[in-house]
N, C-alpha and C positions, 0 to 999 in steps of 0.2 A: 290358592293355586300357585304352582311353581312357574318358572320361566316358560314362555311360549315363543315359538319361532314363526316367522312369516316372510312371505315373498310379496313385495308391494309392486303394483303396476300403476303408473300415473296417467294412463290414457294414451291417446295416439301420438303425443309429443315425446313419449318415453319408450325406450327399448323394452322388449319383453324380458323379465328377470330370469336369471339362471341360478343354479345352485350356489354360485359364488356370491350372489346378492342376498342370501339368507340373512335375516336380521333377527334380533331378539327383543322381547319386551317382557316386563314383569308380570303382566296379566292381559286378559282379553280386553279389558277396559283401556289399558295403555295402548294397545294396537289402534283402537278407535281414536284416542287422543292424538297419537302420532299422525294418523291419516288426516284428521281435521287440521292439524298444524301444517301439514304439507299442502293441503288443498288451499289454504289461505296464504301460503308461502311465508310463514312466520320466521323461518330460518334463512330466508333469502336465497335458498338453493333449489327451490322447486316451483318455478313459474310454469304457467300453462297447464296446470293439472285439471283434467276433466275426465269424467267416467273412470275414476280410479277404482282400484280393487286390490284385494289381497287374498292369498291363500294362507291360512293359519294352521299350524301344526302344534299339537299339545306336547309332543316330544320331538327331539331332534331327528329329522328325517335322514340325516347323513349317517346315522348309526345303523340303518337298515336299508332296505331297498324300496320301502313304501313311501312314495312321494304323493300319495293321495291325501288331500287336506282334511282336517277335522272340522274346520269352519271355512266359509267363504264370505268375504266382506265385499259389498258392492254399493254403488250409489243408489239411494232410494228414489222413489218417484217424485218426492217433494224436496229434494236437495239434501236429505240426511244420509246416514250410512245404515246399511242393512247387514246384519250378521246372521248367517244361516248355518245350521248344522248340515254336514254332508252325510 
């Protein structure tokens, strides 16, 4: 799969993301890895992450007007991450 785009939300301690916050990852699995790293504050820049989530786009949403995500990632009921198709 080619590059994917996502908007990450770190929970109530973080601002709601805007189009300026669009990030890229190499794959859907990389999005999950990035989210796990942020939840554990491995980079030292993301403390207080709770109830995180992300909207994932399989193509760059800035190229059109469709900001409806292809996948939604949310916190699962047992502490993991859940990725669902939209």
